[in-house]
C-alpha positions in Angstrom: 121.8 87.1 60.5 122.5 85.9 63.5 122.8 89.4 65.7 119.1 90.2 64.5 118.0 86.6 65.7 119.5 87.2 69.0 118.0 91.3 68.5 114.8 89.7 67.5 114.2 87.4 70.5 115.3 90.2 73.1 113.3 92.6 72.6 110.6 89.9 72.0 111.0 89.5 76.1 111.4 93.2 76.9 108.2 93.8 75.2 106.4 90.8 77.9 108.0 92.7 80.5 107.3 95.9 79.6 103.7 95.0 79.1 103.6 93.0 82.7 104.8 96.0 84.0 102.3 98.2 82.6 99.4 95.7 83.8 100.8 96.1 86.9 101.0 100.1 87.5 97.6 100.3 86.0 95.9 97.9 89.3 98.5 100.0 91.4 96.7 103.2 90.4 93.4 102.0 90.8 94.1 100.9 94.3 95.6 104.4 94.6 92.5 106.0 93.3 89.7 103.5 95.4 91.6 104.5 98.4 91.1 107.8 97.8 87.9 107.5 97.3 87.3 105.5 100.1 89.1 108.1 102.4 86.8 110.9 100.9 83.8 109.0 101.6 84.9 108.5 105.1 85.0 112.1 105.5 81.9 112.9 103.6 79.9 111.1 106.4 81.6 112.3 109.4 80.8 115.8 107.7 76.9 115.4 107.4 75.0 116.3 110.2 73.3 114.4 112.2 69.9 114.5 110.8 70.7 114.5 107.1 72.3 110.5 108.0 69.3 109.0 107.3 68.9 111.4 103.5 72.5 109.8 102.6 71.1 105.7 101.8 71.5 104.8 98.6 73.7 104.2 95.4 75.1 106.8 93.3 78.3 106.8 90.4 81.3 109.0 91.6 84.8 109.3 90.3 87.7 110.1 91.9 90.6 111.3 89.5 90.5 108.1 86.4 88.5 105.9 88.5 84.6 106.0 88.0 82.9 104.1 90.6 79.5 103.5 92.9 79.0 104.8 95.9 76.7 103.1 98.0 75.1 103.6 101.6 73.2 102.2 104.0 72.9 103.7 107.7 72.0 101.1 110.5 70.5 102.7 114.2 72.3 101.4 117.1 71.6 101.3 120.6 72.5 104.3 122.6 71.9 106.9 119.7 74.4 105.4 117.3 74.4 105.6 113.8 76.6 103.0 111.6 77.0 104.4 108.0 78.5 101.4 105.9 79.7 102.8 102.3 80.9 100.0 99.5 82.9 101.6 97.0 82.4 99.7 93.9 84.7 100.5 90.9 83.0 100.1 87.2 84.7 102.1 84.7 88.3 100.9 82.9 90.3 100.5 85.8 89.3 98.0 88.3 89.6 97.0 91.4 88.1 95.0 94.1 84.9 96.7 96.2 86.1 98.4 99.4 84.2 98.8 102.5 83.9 101.8 105.1 82.5 101.9 108.3 81.7 105.1 110.3 79.9 105.4 113.4 78.7 108.4 114.2 76.7 109.6 117.5 75.1 113.0 118.1 77.1 115.8 118.9 76.7 117.0 122.6 74.3 119.5 123.6 76.6 120.4 126.5 78.7 123.7 126.5 81.6 124.0 128.5 81.4 127.4 128.5 77.8 127.7 129.9 77.8 128.3 134.3 74.9 126.6 136.0 
């Protein structure tokens, strides 16, 4: 009888510990997926043609792995022909993490060719 009582106390303690470990693993997965979504959004903005940057403004629902999020994009025109694109990744699905903000500065491509002889 005493052995059964000791076993039940140990199993209850282990169950609580396993629940906490699983919860931390899920939180870590959400942060990893959020980082992947931020890297993907930054490369997406860097790959946009210069003339299409202004058309990317707005919010869209997207997903990366198991993370469902809303990606909001805004564009700010800076002096000297630069544009600052700000992307906010806000997770909305089952995996919850803090919002992530990515800022990318773009400028128009150079029209000069190093192969052009003048």
